[in-house]
PLY file of the C-alpha trace (Angstrom):
ply
format ascii 1.0
element vertex 56
property float x
property float y
property float z
element edge 55
property int vertex1
property int vertex2
end_header
0.00 0.00 0.00
2.78 2.43 0.93
4.73 1.54 -2.22
1.76 2.36 -4.44
1.23 5.77 -2.80
4.94 6.53 -3.07
4.87 5.63 -6.77
1.86 7.89 -7.33
3.66 10.80 -5.63
6.77 10.23 -7.74
4.72 10.11 -10.94
2.95 13.34 -9.96
6.26 15.08 -9.21
7.64 13.88 -12.54
4.57 15.24 -14.31
4.95 18.62 -12.56
8.62 18.75 -13.55
7.74 17.90 -17.16
5.05 20.61 -17.29
7.42 23.17 -15.76
10.23 22.39 -18.23
7.79 22.37 -21.17
6.31 25.75 -20.20
9.74 27.30 -19.65
10.85 26.11 -23.10
7.60 27.35 -24.65
7.83 30.83 -23.13
11.56 30.94 -23.87
10.90 30.30 -27.55
8.17 32.96 -27.64
10.52 35.42 -25.92
13.34 34.73 -28.37
11.01 34.86 -31.35
9.78 38.29 -30.27
12.98 39.91 -28.97
15.64 38.75 -31.45
13.94 40.24 -34.57
13.53 43.53 -32.69
17.23 43.54 -31.82
18.06 42.87 -35.49
15.72 45.70 -36.54
17.35 48.13 -34.12
20.83 47.00 -35.19
20.00 47.59 -38.87
18.14 50.85 -38.22
20.72 52.45 -35.94
23.82 50.90 -37.44
26.55 48.99 -35.70
27.76 50.52 -32.44
31.27 51.87 -32.27
33.59 50.79 -29.48
33.13 54.06 -27.58
29.34 53.70 -27.64
29.22 50.35 -25.86
28.31 50.90 -22.18
30.42 49.14 -19.56
0 1
1 2
2 3
3 4
4 5
5 6
6 7
7 8
8 9
9 10
10 11
11 12
12 13
13 14
14 15
15 16
16 17
17 18
18 19
19 20
20 21
21 22
22 23
23 24
24 25
25 26
26 27
27 28
28 29
29 30
30 31
31 32
32 33
33 34
34 35
35 36
36 37
37 38
38 39
39 40
40 41
41 42
42 43
43 44
44 45
45 46
46 47
47 48
48 49
49 50
50 51
51 52
52 53
53 54
54 55
């Protein structure tokens, strides 16, 4: 009886971990798909930064 409950808890924790990793990857892809083209647009629009323009 205890072994079955322990197995259920482990399966539930594995499912939660899978959902968390899946959602992080999903939102990460959406973030990259939205931010990277904007960075490219700004880089093309403003031109490449010179060395003295890069903040430390």
